[in-house]
N, C-alpha and C positions, 0 to 999 in steps of 0.2 A: 759323729753326730751331724744330722742334717741341718741345713739352714731353715729359717722360719718359712720361707716361700715353699720349699720342698715339703715341709711338714703340713702346711696349709693345703697344698695341692693334694697330697695323699688323703688328708682328712676329708676334704671336699668330696673326693671320689668315694671314699668309704662311707661317708654319712649319707650319700645319695644312692647307695647300692640298693636296687629295687628288691632284691631277695631278702634284705634285712629290714626293710622299711617298717613293717608292722611291729617287729620286736624293738626297733630303736624308738618308735613312737611311745611304746609302753615302758621304756627304761626309766627308772626313778632317780638315777644318779649318774655322775660321770664315770664312776667305777663300773657300773653296769654296762654303760655304753661301750667303754673300753673293752670289757670282756667279750661283748658281742663282736666288736670290730676285729678282735684278735682271731676270729674264725676265718677271716679273709686271708687267702694265701699271700697277697701282696702287702698286707698291713703289718709293717715291721717297726712301728713307733714304740718307743719305751713309754711308760706311763708319764714320765716327766715331759717328753716331747709332745705327747698327746695333750697334756694340760697346757703347755705353752701354746700349742696350735689353737686350742679352743679359746684361750684368752685372747690371742691375736685376732681371731675371727670375730669375737665379740666386740673387741675394741674398734674394728673396722666398721661394724654394723651400727655403731652409735652415731 
């Protein structure tokens, strides 16, 4: 399992992927976002890691 910094790094890159931007903007749930990100060849996070990363990024933004 990756550490939280690696998870956040991968998430940041995946969430800013221009080719997915429009679809990510329309996603209605974390599950939907996760499904879209799984299409990226480098996105290897488990759902649990994805959720931990999102939570960590939200906590930093507060």
